[in-house]
N, C-alpha and C positions, 0 to 999 in steps of 0.2 A: 268311372265314366258315366255316371248316372242320369246325366242332364246334358242334351245335345240340341244346340241350335242349327237348324238347317235353313240356308238362305234360297228362298223360294223365288226365282225369277223365270218367267216363261221365256223359252228359247232354248239354243243347243245347252246340252249338258244338264238339264233340270232332272232328268230320269236318273243321270248318274250321282248326282247331289243326294237325292232321296235313296238311291240305293246303297250309298256309302253310309249315310246316316242309319238306315236300317241294319247294316252288317255289323256295325258298332253297337247299335242298341242290343241286337240280339244276344251279343256276347256277355252284356252288362245288364240286361233287364232295364234299359234305360226310358226316359221320358224324351220324346222328340218333339221339338216345337218348330213347326214351320212358320217361317218369318218372312213376310213380304213388306217392303218399304214402299208406299205409295207417295209418289212426289206431291208435295203440298201445290196448291193452286198459286199461280205467280200473282204478285202484286197488279191490282187494277191500274195503278199509276207506274209508270216506268221512266227510266231517262231515254231522252231522245236527243236528236240533233239540235232541237230548239229549246231545250229544257225539258221540264218533266210533262209527258203526254199519257194520256189514258191509253191502255191497251185495248186492241179491238175485242169487242165482246165475243166475236165468233172464234177469235183465236183462244181465249179464255174457254169459251164452251167446249171447243174441239180438244184443248188440252184437257179438260175435266173427263170428258167423255172417253179419250183414250187411256187416261190413268185407271178410271174406274173399270173398263173394260180388262186391262191386264190385271188388275187385283182381283177380278172375277176369274180369269183363267188361272192365276196362281192358286187361288182358293181351290177350285175345281180340280186342279191337278193334284194338290195335297190331298184332298178328300178321296180322290181315286186311289191314292197311293195307300192311304190309311185303310181303306176298304179292302184293297186287294192284299194289304199285309195282314188284315184281319185282327188288329189290335184295338183295344178299346180307347175312349178318352180317359184321362186321369182319374175321374170321379168314379169310373167303373171298373179301375184296374186293381188286380189283387197285388199285395205286396212282392216286389221283385219281378213283376211281369211288365214287359215292355208296353208302353202306351205312347199316345201321341195326340197333339192338339194343334191349333192353328191361332196365329196372330198376324194382324195386318196393322200397319203403323203408319200414319201420315208424317212425312218428314221432307225437311229441305235439303237433304243431301243424304250421302252413305254414312254419316257420322252415328246415326242411331244403332247400327249393327254393332260398332264398336262398344256403345253403352250397354246394349242389351245383352251382348256376349260376356260382360262381366261376371253374371250369375250363372254361367253354364260352364260345363267341364270341358267342353269341345265346341268349336264353331265349324261347320260344314259349308263349304263355299265351292263354286264351279271355278274350273282353270279358263282363264280367258282363252277365246277361240278366235283366230285372226279373221277379220273381217265382219264380226259380228259385235254389237254393242254389248250383248249379254253371253256368258256371265261377266260382270262388272270387275272390272281390274280395281277400281276405287273401293268397291265393297270387300274384295280380298285384302287389300292392303289396310284399309280401315279396321277391318277385324282383326289383322296381324298386329298392327302398332296400337290400337285403342282398347282391346277388350282385355288385354293382360292374360290372355287364356290360350291354349294352341288352336291352330287350325287344321283342318282336314281339306286339302284341295282335291276335289273329285275331277278325275280325267273326263275327257268328253265322251268316251264310252262306257256304260256301266260295268265294273268289275264283277267277276263270278265270285271272287273270294277276297278277303281282306285281314290281314294281321296273322296269317299261319307262317308266312316267311317274310321276316322283316329285315330289311338292309338299312344300316345306319351309315350315312354318308358323313364319316368321322373327319373333321378338318382340325381338331384342337380348340375349337373356339368356344368363347362363353355361350353364344347363341345355340350352339350344337348341344353343349351341355345341357343347357335349359330344356332343349327338346327332348333329350333323353330322360330328364328328370319327369317332365309332364308325361311321358309316354310308357313309364314303367307298369302301369296297369295293362296296357298292350302287351309288352315285352313278357310278362309274367304268363299270358295266355299263348303265346307264340310257339310253334313247333320247333321253329329254328330261326337263330339271329345270326347276321352277317355284320362285322365291323369293317367296312369298306373304306379305305383309304386310296387316294390318287396322288402318286408321286408328283411333287411340287404345288400340291394343293391345300397345304396345311399352313396355319398361322402358329406362332410359338405357344406351345402347349403340351398337354400329354399326348403319347403315341397311343395310336389304336390299340396296340397290344396291351397298353394299361387299362384302356376302357374296357376291353374285352376280360381282362382279369377282375376287374370290379363286377362286371355282369356275371360271371362264372360264381363269384361268391354269393350272388344271390340266387344261385342255383340254375341258371340258364344255360341252355345249350348254345354256345357261341363259336362261330367260325370267324377266321380274320384273313383279309385278302388286302396286300397292297397291290394296285395296279398300275402299269406303266401308262402315262398320258398319251403318248405318242404324238400324233398330229391333232388330237382331240383338244376341244375346250373342257375345262374341269367338269362343268356341268353335264357336257355330253358323254364324257368318260362316266361319270356317276350313273347316268341313266343306263347306259350300254352295259356296264358291269352289273347293275342290279338287275337288269333283264335277264343277263347271261346265267345269273345264279337262280334266277326263278323267283324274284321276289314279288310278292303282291302288296307290299307297302313300303314306302322310302320316308326314313326319318331324314330331316334336313333343317339344320339351323338357318334361319332365314337373314340374308343381307349382313354375312360377316363384314362386306364392304359395305360402305354407305349405299342407299339407294340411288342417290343422284349419280355416284360413280359408276354403279352398274348401269343405269340408263344410258350413260355416256360410252362407257367403255366396254359394257358387257360384264357378266359374271355368273356364276354358277346358279346363285338364285333365280336370277332373271331368265336364264337358258331353261331351268326345270319348271319354273311357272309357266313358260311358254310351250314346253314340248313334252312334259311328262305324259305317259300313256297307263301310269298306274297311280294309284292314290298317294299323295305326298302329306305326311304329318310335320307340321312345321311350327316353331316358335321364334319369336324374336328377343 
């Protein structure tokens, strides 16, 4: 994982996003690109009740000032992070040495992070926080569905460590299998791995014991646990069992059920993306 894209949005969780990117980069000697999407200026002509009307100049000017200010705040936060970390820009880095640089892009929506993320090994985004517009749910889901790469969802509070004790929330699904495949470089560096199943939380597919056997053939130290669900939701049970084991990273295949169904009825991915207090490595 030598190339990491970190989504930089001023607001809650930004310190954690940068911290997670740094923790991974230090393991792999990675390049970290801080990436900010600056909303493009709206059209001067807009649709109104009486047809097409010109948008108020002061509205446009205010929008421009606000987006420029947020871009400056994002750049300053990233540069402060880079300086504190003490890493060079790519042009000055030695081979295998972590480095970091900055990119701001004017966009008409969150789609740009999905496009940009396709040339990275990992996209780091913040976990949405109730009552705050940032971190952006739209950016998280666009990165997940459009980049074709795994994402790392940073919790609201910066973690102290990442990747020493990895819990795999196994449910037998294609999405979780893909997450494990993407995450093999992280698993290779872990001190301990837990294959965690929740009773009643799997789809037709291989059992957790079979995944554990496969990982042991790779030489990993693997534990297995099948936990009772009890009165908990599947997502709640996954988070609680991972925390009880002392995990500092959770692997989770995203949206085994459709996203729309999870929005209406709830689901493990939706719960974890709303409540996780540890980093979550996910793919779809």
